ROSE-313560 format. One record per residue: x, y, z of N, C-alpha, C, CB in turn; residue in three letters. Coordinates in steps of 0.05 Angstrom, whole numbers, plus 5000, padded with zeros to 4 digits. Last residue first. Glycine has a CB too. Layout:
XYZXYZXYZXYZAla
...
***
This chain:
474949705417473549535443473649255449470949555443Thr
478849605386478449745393477949625426476949865375Arg
476749285333478649195346479449345373480549175328Arg
471349565311470549365333473749335344468949055320Ser
473649915283472950065326472549775341468450335336Val
476049665250477349795265476749935288478149895253Leu
470849485227473149345237474249385255474649335225Glu
468349925214466849835231468949605235463849785222Gly
472350145167470850315195469950135224467550455182Leu
470849775133473849765146473049955169476849875124Val
464549855125465649565131468049685146466349335101Thr
463850345114463250305131463750035148461650385126Glu
467350365056468450515081467150365119466950915074Leu
466749705018466049955027466650095052463949965026Glu
469449324976469349345004468549625006472049265020Val
470349334918468049224929467649314958468248924928His
473749754874474349584887470149504905477649714906Gly
475549914802474249904832473749764850472549944834Arg
480850084764479049924770477149984798480449694771Leu
480450604706480950554741478850274757479750924760Ile
478350894669480450754663482150544684481950934652Gly
474151164681473651034663475950714649473251274646Asp
477151664693475951514709475151294701474351624717Ser
484351674660481151664673478851564686480251694666Ser
490151574697487851504677485751574687487351244668Asn
493151644743494751844721492651724694499051754716Glu
490651974800490951704783492051814761488151534776Phe
494552434839492652304834492552144808490952464837Asp
497352944851497952634872495452584858498052614914Ile
496053444853498453324831499153034839501553514833Trp
491453694888491453534858493153444851491053644837Gly
493453904934493853954910491353924887495853804906Glu
492053424966491253664971490953924955492453704989Asn
496353104942492753044953491453274957492252884983Phe
500653444955499453274928497253244930500353014922Gly
500753575012500453744993499753614966502853894991Asp
502452995024500053135040499153375021501053255072Leu
507253055009505352795000502652905008506052475017Met
510653455039509153505011507553214996511653634988Arg
510153105085508753495079508253525048511753825089Met
513352795075510952695088508952935083511552625121Arg
518752965063516452775038513852805057517452345031Pro
518353365121517653495083516853305067520553605063Leu
520653105160518353175150517453235122517853365163Pro
525452815184525252985156522052975149527352825127His
524952605232526452765229527352865202528052685240Lys
518952445274520152565250522852715252518252765239Met
516952435331519352425325520052315305520452335341Gly
512652785334512652535340514452405332510952425335Gln
514953275331514453255361512652905367512153585372Thr
515453255278517453285291516853225320518253525286Arg
510353415272511053175259513553125276511553205225Phe
508153905288506953655311509253455288501953555312Leu
512154235262513154185285511854015300513354385298Ala
509854175206512654055216513354105247515154205199Glu
504554305220505354095210508654005218504754145183Trp
503354835218503254665248504854375238499254585263Thr
500955035163502655185187503955095213501155365196Gln
496154805155499454745146500854785158500654835128Arg
491854555211492954725194496654735188491754985205Glu
487554025204490354125221491554215207492153955235Val
480654255206484154185195484654265215486054335169Val
476653625238477453815233479953875225477053885247Glu
470253255226472853375218473953605217473253335200Ala
466652985278467053275253469753155257466453705261Arg
460152615301463652565299464252925274464752085272Val
456052385344457152585337459852575327456852725354Gln
455351695347455151925366456952135347456551855401Arg
454951215339454151265340453951515360453551105335Arg
460350895305460851015338457251065353463051425334Leu
458150885256460050665270459650665295463050705268Val
456151445239454551145237455350915254454851025208Gly
461251705252458751725271456651535251457652095278Ala
464351475213465151435237463451445249466851565246Phe
462251765170461951385160463051365207466551185117Val
462752255187460452175184460251885179459352315168Ala
468652195174467352335197463652205195467852725191Ala
468852195112470152075139468452005176472552305142Leu
466952595086465452335091465952195115465852135071Asp
470152965110467753005119465652685126466553205096Asn
474252805081474052805103471652835124475452935103Pro
471352405025472652665037472352605064471252945030Ser
472151904988471651975010473052285022472251735024Val
469251514924471851784937470651774963471752174920Arg
467050934921466051124920468851374930463251084936Arg
469850404923466550394912466450694906463750284939Pro
476350464917474250304931472150414910473750374968Gly
481150424864480450544884477950404889480450824880Glu
487250364823484950154834483350344859486749814850Leu
490850204762489650404785488250244795488150664779Glu
496749834740493349864739492649974759491649624738Val
501049884681499349974719497049944711499550334737Val
505549544649502849514648501549644679502349184641Arg
511149204611509649384635506849384618511249764642Val
509548634564511148924581510448964606510449224569Gly
503948244567507348164557507648584564508047954506Arg
500747774610500247954604503648124577499248064636Trp
496347304643497747294631498447574614497347104622Thr
493047244722493247414682496147324667493547874683Gln
495047214764494047044746493047014719492946984754Gln
496247724779498947534795498547274769497947384841Leu
491147944783493347964765495947854761493648154764Leu
489047714827487847644813489047714785485747714821Glu
492447924869491647674868490247554838489647654893Ala
491548424872494348374863493748004856497148484893Ala
485848514878485648484852489648444858483648794830Val
486148284935484748104917485448194885481248114924Arg
489748644957489748414952488448194944490348384962Gly
486149104955487849084937489548814936489449304940Val
481449054979480648994956483349034939478149154948Asp
484448985036482248715031482648764994477748765047Ala
484449505042486849345028486249045026489549375045Thr
479250025012480749725024482949575015479149515022Ala
482050614985481050294976481450195012483750064944Val
480351304961480351084984479850814977478451135004Met
480651814937480551614918481551454946482351634886Pro
476852354964479752254956480051974954481752334976Val
473053034960472752674961476252604953469752504929Pro
473353615002474453424976474753224982476653474962Lys
472453815050468253735029470253585003465154225008Asp
475954045081474553795090470853665067473853905128Leu
481754065016478454165043477153945052475254365030Pro
485153625059484253895065483153945033486854125078Gln
488553135107487053225078484853515076485052935069Leu
489653175163491253375146490453395104494853235152Tyr
484853225207485153245180487153415166482853315172Ser
482152915263484153085252484453115229486353035259Ala
476052805281478652785270480252975259478752645256Ile
471452785338473852925330475852815315474853005349Val
469452525393467752675367469552875345465252885382Gly
472352405426473952595436471052665412477952635436Asp
473651745433473651965453472352185448475952045459Asp
472151645370470751415400471151655431473850985407Ser
475251975343472751855328471851865358472751535306Ala
481451805366480152115376476852105367481952435357Cys
480851325363480851345390480151685387483951235407Ala
481151315299479751155315479151225353481550895309Val
485951555264482451745282481751535299478751815257Asp
489151095245490451365266487651545284492451645240Trp
486150915221485750685247486750795271487250385245Ala
485351055175483751145186483951075217481851085172Ala
487950735135489850905154487851115169492551075134Asn
484250375104484750365137487550545149485150005146Glu
484450605056482550715084483950595117478750555080Met
489750885028487850625049485950775056489250475079Phe
489051174967489651294999487250945008487651805011Trp
489450814916489350994927489650934959487251114917Gly
494950354881491450364901491550654899491050234944Pro
497150124831496750264842493850364856497950364830Arg
502549524807497949704819499649914836494349404854Leu
505549494756504949584767500849684786506649684754Phe
507148814733504649004725506049184755500248824725Thr
511048574680511248734698508748894703513248874694Val
515248024643513548224653513048384679511848144650Pro
522448174638519647944647517748064657520047714670Met
526748474641525748254621523248184626527148014620Pro
526449104674526348784674525148654658525348674694Met
524849624668527249514662527549244661528949604677Glu
522349814710520849834687522849674665520250174680Arg
523649764760522649494749521649544728520949344763Leu
525950334755528250054772525749874752528449994825Ala
521050644764522450654751524350394736523250804764Gln
517950344812517350394783519050354760516750614780Glu
522350564849522350244848520450264820520750044881Met
521451094843523251044841523750784837523951134856Leu
516151154858516851244830520351034830517151684829Thr
515850964908515250834890515750844868513650814890Arg
519151404935519751144943518750954913517951064975Gln
515151874927517651764908518651564920519951954901Thr
511951824972510851704949512951714927508351844940Leu
514052374987513652095009514351874985509752035026Leu
516852734937514352724967515352464972510252734961Asn
518253154885518652974911516952964933520853014924Val
513353144829515253294856515753074873513553564877Glu
511452854785514652974785515353034812515153254768Asp
508152274791509052594802510952634800508852694826Ala
507251744783508051904752509152224771504151954722Gln
504651614831506351414829508751574806504551114817Ala
499451624843500851934848504251764834500852104895Gly
497951064882496251324865499651544866492351524891Ile
503750614883501850844889500050974875502951034896Thr
505749954873505950184881504050334891506750294865Ser
507649254885505749474898506449794893505849434929Leu
507548904826509649074842507449184854511949294826Cys
508948304799505948424807508348654835502548054825Val
512547964749511848074775510148304778514048124787Val
512947274716512247544712512447644742509347584696Lys
518246834718515646864695514147134693513346644702Asp
523147104750520746914748519346944721518546984772Pro
529147044755527447144725524846944725529647084691Arg
533347164790531846874787530346854770530446784807Ala
536047514773538547324767535747154779542447354786Lys
533447994766534047854738536147634750535548094711Leu
531548044811530047894786531047884766527947984777Leu
536448204844534447794850532647854823531247724894Ala
537148624824539248424827537948174820540548424855Ala
531448824845531648914816533748634813533149294808Ser
532148794897529648704885530848694852526848924893Val
536549174903537248804918534548734902536948714966Ala
534949604892537149534882537549294889539049684887Asp
530949714927529749784902533849704882527850224904Ile
534149754982531949504970530849564944529149474989Val
536750314970537450024980536049754971537050025009Thr
532350574963534850544933536150324944537650834924Arg
530550665014528850574982530550514969527150794963Ala
533750905036533650675047531750495024532450715076Glu
535551385009537751215005535850865017540951355028Pro
532551814995531351574990532751414994530451534970Phe
533952364997534452224970533951964972537152244959Gly
534452405065534452565042535952355026535952875045Pro
531651915096533351995092532852175078534751875088Glu
524051805114526351775098529151945095525151775075Pro
520251565152521351795146524051785141520851955164Asp
516951075122515351395136516651635145513951345162Phe
518650685090520050845102519051195111522050815085Glu
516050045067515650385074516550485097512850475077Ser
516349515028517349645060516649935055521249615070Pro
513949304974516549484972516349575010516249824942Pro
512248724953511248924961513249114982508848844971Leu
511748384896513448604904512048794924514348744880Ile
510547704875509048024884510748134901506048024901Phe
511647314820512347454842511147684844514847504844Val
509646714795510147014793510547064827507347204776Gly
512446234792511746224764510646554768509245954755Thr
519346174815516046294819515946194788515346714828Ala
524645944812522145784806519945784807522045644812Gly
526446414862528046264839525045944832532246134858Glu
525146734894524646864877525346514859526347184874Phe
528546544945526746674948524046684919528246904955Ala
534546734925534046414922530646424929536146204948Ala
534047344916533347144889533146824891535547184867Ala
533747514962531747514953530647324923531747774953Leu
539147344988536947194993534247214968536147295023Ser
541947724944542247404952539547264958544147374980Ser
540248174963539048144938538947904931540148264919Ala
537248415009539948235007538548044982541048025041Asp
532948705030535848875028538548755024536249015053Glu
529648415055528848645021531548745011526649015026Met
531547795057530948045069531448195042532848125097Phe
528047195079530147385057528647575073530047375015Ala
526346585086527246765098529146895075528346665124Thr
519646115063523646165066523746405069525946105039Thr
514045615066515545865080518845895074515145845113Ile
509745435029511945335035513145645041513445115012Glu
503045415069504545605052508045495059503745985063Cys
498645125089500245015069502445175050498344925053Gly
496945305135494645395115496045355090493445725117Arg
501545375162499545135170497645115155498345155194Glu
504945765145506545485138503745305139509345365166Ala
502146145165501646035139502545855125501746145127Trp
503446185221500246075211499646075177497746305225Ala
508746235224507246005224504445865216507545985241Gln
511346765211509846655188508346365197511946605161Ala
514346885250511847045243510146945225512247295236Arg
518446425244516946485261513446645265518646575269Thr
521146745191520446485185517646435217524046265184Ala
522747365186522347145210520146975210522047265235Asp
521947575122524547585146524647425172524847865159Arg
518447255082519047335104522147315113517347215119Val
514946915027518047115029517647285054518747374999Val
511446365017510946625032514746685041508346545065Ala
509346114974511246154983511846484997512746074962Arg
503545754943504346004959506846044977502346034977Val
499845524891501345434909502845744913503245164899Pro
492645534888495045564874496645604901495245824850Gln
486945524894487945274898491045264876485245024891Gly
484545924911483945914881485645654874484946214861Ala
484746104962483045954960482845854930480946064971Ala
491246204957491545904959488045844956493245784994Leu
490246774931491046554914490946274922493446584907Leu
487246964970485846964955487146764929485147234952Glu
491047035010488846795020487946804990485946885048Arg
494647324982496247005000493046845003498247095045Ala
493247804993493447754975493547404967495147914970Leu
491747885053489047835037489647695011487648115029Ala
497347925063496147725076493547635066495947815101Gly
498548335038500448085036498947945038502548015052Gly
495548775066495548655024495848455021497648715000Val
497648755115493748675112494848585068489849185122Lys
502648225124501648525129498948435114503748825112Gly
506247755109504247825152503248115153507247825192Thr
506747835063505447655074504247685097506547485075Ile
511948195045509248215061506448075064508548405055Gly
511347744974513847925007511048035022516948344995Thr
510547094952509747314956510947384987506947314951Ile
510646724899512846894917511247064923515647004904Ala
508046214872507746494875508446494897505446624871Tyr
508345624823509645704852509046064857513745624851Met
***
């Protein structure tokens, strides 16, 4: 039995579909059982647990061959990341109590970075789970292609995508969530010892200019990328409702300055199969 957190999201859903297709039993660990009805109909066992509650998580992980941890993302964290630390403490305690055979945890590109930024939440999770007595794999994907969902409206209506990634011709490791879920399913079904890190990106790296060009092809109209100047970020993020924009700003700095990157050399990084054209085509079709 594989216990999957985050099954109602893109990565967790892709992972669960892969496991079910392989004939593996799946336990969906969800906050709200009513949201998981479709998974129950697919044959999943449904259990309710909260990522901040060690007791309910331990019960959900009990007897599992493998556990997939998808930590919730806090996009406007309080200083010191107290939200993430609460989840980390609960997950750690639950794993120690339930003792599943193995764990795969979704982390991120740049989790090894020393600079504090939005992705530090994953750094803290990695530090804690490295101390677990069972085998643990950290899956570190690149920038999700699906983040381009924020650009669909402006690309469609105005022919412009606003880019915080800079310069516009700098390629960034990107990957589709379908590839992340597929690889996570493969990793869960493997056998290994100790702690390992697996890094994953898509078939090719993507610059903001590349993103605009693919949008142009999908939308059949001219689309260009436009720099959002660094000095405007804080005010913009605050107008969007953020109270603590610095971690997000530093994450973007990390991609732009190069200190958020993969730890391995290129030949040690896994490559996904899903092309950017496929992802953007799906995002645009959902809007129309």
